[in-house]
C-alpha positions in Angstrom: 152.1 -129.5 2.0 153.3 -125.8 2.2 157.0 -125.1 2.2 158.6 -124.5 5.5 159.1 -121.0 6.8 162.8 -120.0 6.3 164.8 -118.0 8.8 168.3 -116.5 8.9 169.7 -116.0 12.4 172.1 -113.1 12.9 173.9 -113.0 16.3 177.6 -112.6 17.3 177.2 -115.2 20.1 177.7 -118.8 18.9 175.7 -119.9 22.0 172.8 -117.7 21.1 172.9 -118.9 17.5 172.7 -122.5 18.5 169.9 -121.8 21.0 167.8 -119.9 18.5 168.3 -122.5 15.8 167.2 -125.3 18.2 164.2 -123.4 19.3 163.1 -122.4 15.8 163.6 -125.9 14.4 161.6 -127.4 17.2 158.7 -126.7 14.8 158.5 -128.9 11.8 157.4 -126.1 9.5 160.4 -123.8 10.3 163.9 -124.2 8.8 166.9 -122.1 9.7 168.7 -121.6 6.4 172.0 -120.3 7.9 173.4 -118.0 10.5 175.7 -115.0 10.5 178.0 -113.7 13.3 177.9 -110.0 12.3 175.8 -107.5 10.4 178.0 -107.4 7.3 178.0 -111.2 6.9 174.3 -111.2 7.7 173.4 -108.6 5.0 175.3 -110.7 2.3 173.4 -113.8 3.4 170.0 -112.2 3.4 170.6 -110.9 -0.2 171.9 -114.3 -1.3 169.5 -116.7 0.5 166.3 -114.5 0.6 164.9 -115.9 3.9 161.3 -115.3 4.9 162.3 -113.8 8.2 165.5 -112.6 9.9 166.2 -112.7 13.6 168.7 -109.9 14.5 170.9 -109.1 17.5 171.5 -105.3 17.6 174.9 -105.3 19.2 177.4 -106.8 16.7 180.9 -106.1 15.4 181.7 -104.7 11.9 178.1 -103.7 11.1 175.7 -102.9 13.9 172.0 -103.8 13.9 170.7 -100.3 13.2 173.0 -99.8 10.2 172.1 -103.3 9.0 168.4 -102.4 9.1 168.9 -99.2 7.1 170.9 -101.0 4.4 168.5 -104.0 4.3 165.3 -102.0 4.1 166.9 -100.0 1.2 168.3 -103.0 -0.7 165.8 -105.8 -0.1 163.1 -105.2 2.6 162.7 -108.4 4.6 160.7 -109.0 7.9 163.1 -108.7 10.8 162.5 -109.6 14.5 165.0 -108.0 16.9 166.2 -110.1 19.8 167.8 -108.0 22.4 168.2 -107.6 26.2 165.9 -105.7 28.5 168.8 -103.2 29.1 168.6 -101.7 25.6 165.0 -100.5 25.3 165.8 -97.3 23.3 167.8 -99.3 20.8 164.8 -101.6 20.2 162.4 -98.7 19.6 164.9 -97.2 17.1 165.1 -100.5 15.3 161.3 -100.6 15.0 161.3 -97.1 13.5 164.0 -98.4 11.0 161.7 -101.1 9.8 161.9 -104.1 12.2 158.6 -105.9 12.5 158.7 -106.9 16.2 161.1 -107.6 19.0 161.7 -110.3 21.6 163.5 -109.6 24.9 166.2 -112.2 25.8 165.4 -113.9 29.1 167.8 -112.9 31.9 168.2 -116.5 32.8 168.3 -119.6 30.6 166.0 -121.7 32.8 163.9 -124.4 31.1 160.8 -122.4 31.8 162.3 -119.2 30.3 163.5 -121.1 27.2 160.1 -122.6 26.7 158.5 -119.2 26.9 161.1 -117.9 24.5 160.4 -120.8 22.1 156.7 -120.1 22.0 157.1 -116.4 21.5 159.8 -116.8 18.9 157.6 -119.3 16.8 154.5 -117.1 17.1 156.4 -114.0 16.0 158.3 -115.6 13.0 155.1 -117.0 11.7 153.4 -113.6 12.0 156.4 -111.9 10.4 156.3 -114.2 7.4 153.3 -112.3 6.1 154.3 -108.9 7.5 155.2 -105.9 5.4 158.6 -104.4 6.2 158.4 -100.6 6.1 160.4 -97.4 6.2 160.8 -94.9 8.9 157.9 -92.6 9.8 158.6 -88.9 9.9 158.7 -87.1 13.2 156.1 -84.4 14.0 156.7 -81.1 15.7 155.4 -80.9 19.3 152.2 -78.9 19.4 150.9 -76.7 22.2 148.5 -78.7 24.4 145.1 -77.2 25.0 143.4 -77.6 28.3 140.3 -76.7 30.2 137.7 -78.7 28.4 136.2 -82.2 28.7 138.5 -84.4 26.7 137.6 -86.3 23.5 138.8 -89.8 24.2 140.1 -92.2 21.5 141.0 -95.8 22.4 143.7 -97.5 20.3 144.7 -101.2 20.2 147.9 -102.6 18.6 150.3 -105.5 18.7 153.0 -106.5 16.2 154.2 -103.4 14.3 152.3 -101.2 16.7 154.9 -98.9 18.2 155.7 -97.0 14.9 152.0 -97.2 13.9 150.9 -95.6 17.1 153.5 -92.8 16.6 152.3 -92.1 13.1 148.7 -92.0 14.3 149.6 -89.5 17.0 151.5 -87.4 14.4 148.3 -87.2 12.3 146.3 -86.2 15.4 148.5 -83.2 16.1 146.0 -80.9 14.5 143.6 -81.6 17.4 146.0 -81.7 20.4 143.2 -81.5 23.0 142.2 -85.1 22.5 143.0 -87.8 25.0 144.3 -91.2 23.7 144.3 -94.5 25.6 146.7 -97.0 24.0 146.6 -100.8 24.6 149.8 -102.0 23.0 150.9 -105.6 23.5 154.4 -105.2 25.0 156.4 -106.7 27.9 156.1 -104.8 31.1 159.7 -103.8 31.1 159.2 -101.8 27.9 156.0 -99.8 28.2 157.4 -97.0 30.3 160.3 -96.6 27.8 157.8 -96.6 24.9 155.8 -93.8 26.6 158.9 -91.8 27.3 160.0 -92.1 23.7 156.7 -90.9 22.4 156.7 -88.1 24.8 159.9 -86.8 23.4 159.1 -87.0 19.7 155.3 -86.6 19.5 152.7 -83.8 19.8 151.2 -85.0 23.1 152.2 -85.5 26.7 152.7 -89.3 26.9 153.0 -91.4 30.1 152.5 -94.9 31.2 149.1 -95.1 32.8 148.7 -95.4 36.5 145.8 -96.4 38.7 143.5 -93.4 39.3 144.9 -91.1 36.6 142.4 -88.4 35.7 142.0 -88.3 31.9 143.1 -84.8 30.7 143.1 -83.2 27.3 146.3 -83.4 25.3 147.5 -86.6 27.1 148.3 -90.0 25.8 148.2 -92.9 28.3 150.1 -96.2 27.5 148.7 -99.3 29.1 151.3 -100.7 31.5 152.7 -104.0 30.3 151.2 -107.0 32.2 148.1 -104.9 33.3 144.9 -103.8 31.7 144.0 -100.2 30.9 140.3 -99.4 31.6 138.3 -96.2 31.5 135.9 -95.4 34.4 133.6 -92.7 35.4 134.2 -91.6 39.0 131.7 -89.0 40.2 131.5 -87.3 36.8 135.1 -87.3 35.8 137.0 -89.8 33.7 139.6 -91.8 35.5 141.8 -94.8 34.6 142.1 -98.2 36.2 145.0 -100.6 35.7 143.9 -104.0 37.1 146.0 -107.1 36.9 144.7 -109.9 34.6 143.1 -113.1 35.8 145.0 -116.3 34.8 142.5 -117.2 32.0 143.1 -113.9 30.1 145.5 -114.3 27.2 146.4 -110.6 26.7 147.5 -108.0 29.3 146.9 -105.3 28.3 143.7 -106.5 26.6 142.4 -104.3 23.8 139.0 -105.9 24.2 138.7 -104.8 27.8 139.9 -101.3 26.9 137.3 -100.9 24.2 134.6 -102.4 26.3 135.3 -100.0 29.1 135.2 -97.1 26.7 131.9 -98.3 25.3 130.4 -98.6 28.8 131.5 -95.1 30.0 131.3 -93.1 26.8 128.5 -94.7 24.9 128.0 -93.2 21.4 131.0 -90.9 22.1 133.4 -93.8 22.2 136.0 -94.1 19.4 138.0 -97.4 19.0 140.8 -97.9 16.6 142.4 -101.3 15.8 145.9 -101.1 14.3 148.4 -103.7 13.1 148.9 -106.9 15.1 148.5 -110.6 15.2 145.6 -112.4 16.9 142.0 -111.3 17.4 142.3 -109.0 20.4 140.0 -106.0 19.8 137.3 -107.9 17.9 135.0 -108.3 20.9 135.7 -104.7 21.9 134.6 -103.2 18.6 131.3 -105.1 18.8 130.8 -103.5 22.3 131.6 -100.0 21.0 129.4 -100.4 18.0 126.4 -101.6 20.0 126.6 -98.3 21.9 126.6 -96.4 18.6 130.4 -95.4 18.8 132.9 -95.1 16.1 135.0 -98.2 15.2 137.9 -97.9 12.9 140.5 -100.4 11.6 143.8 -100.1 9.7 143.6 -101.4 6.2 145.5 -104.4 4.9 147.5 -102.2 2.6 149.5 -100.6 5.4 149.1 -103.1 8.4 152.4 -104.8 9.2 150.4 -107.8 10.2 146.8 -107.8 9.1 145.6 -110.0 12.0 143.8 -107.8 14.6 142.3 -105.4 12.0 141.2 -108.4 9.9 139.4 -110.0 12.8 137.8 -106.7 13.8 136.5 -106.1 10.3 135.2 -109.7 10.1 132.8 -108.9 12.9 130.9 -106.5 10.7 131.1 -103.9 13.5 133.9 -101.7 12.0 132.6 -98.4 10.6 135.7 -97.3 8.7 138.8 -99.0 7.3 141.7 -96.7 6.5 145.4 -96.7 5.6 147.6 -95.8 8.6 148.7 -92.4 7.3 145.0 -91.3 7.0 143.8 -92.5 10.4 145.3 -89.7 12.5 144.1 -86.9 10.2 140.6 -88.4 9.9 140.4 -88.7 13.7 141.3 -85.0 14.0 138.4 -84.2 11.6 136.0 -86.3 13.6 137.0 -84.6 16.8 136.6 -81.2 15.1 133.1 -82.0 13.9 132.1 -83.2 17.4 133.4 -80.0 19.0 131.5 -77.9 16.5 128.3 -79.9 17.0 128.6 -79.5 20.8 129.4 -75.8 20.6 132.9 -76.1 22.0 
């Protein structure tokens, strides 16, 4: 029998610590080693106990969550899941840039249904984080001028756990070809996708927005799938438009990377490009098959750099992935692909 997954809970609220401990230990293969009431105590205990995973509240006395992450990733990189409120979206994205693996939003009310949802999400994410790689902070790219006036080259990207920093790094690598359009299916709660888009818009080379029904796909624009809805590409009277339908009850993921890729395959055929980044689960595997059947490009992030090698692994296992690359090479290689296509079409 394998040893239990060990967790250290860091939160300044005694009630939250008790709740998280109860939820975590509802699984027989998870053990909470200890807890800490502030970042300073938490850092000492991580270095002493060496847990598999840390859950972290960002707002704490003595040593805040962001400073804790900087020190931890320098001294002893450990997978961290941030647990914070919906009101602090920008703090969460900063924590992901500093090396946190994933985040969970605290439910606004502690109803039995909300706690059960939190329990399932918490257990799913600590198990994924156990095998995750904790990383450093990606560098920021300078904003490039956006070209316009030509039919956009479209790239569809899917990601889950570890995705927000990975998407940012991909976009930084794509800065050499700012006329591309990028459609991003990132698994993320609905309350966070607009903030994610706004953050990328401030620091990246492209105009980035949360996708809306009927958006016309334009060069130099990145569209983030709205949380809780799909992002699909469609061809309306010769121009590319976006649809954002609601999921049906049987669908596990919304946004669905599979559905994003399948729509790209249907509309773009051999011009489709699908990229699977870090994440847990198998979303995207069916989609790369669809893109490959149409003769499109299907790429996946390599195990060496993926925070969680779940989605890329499942995509590669289909045999339909044409290239497997480390994260820092994907954006630059996509830029080269776009450049070759432009040259071959005479643009």
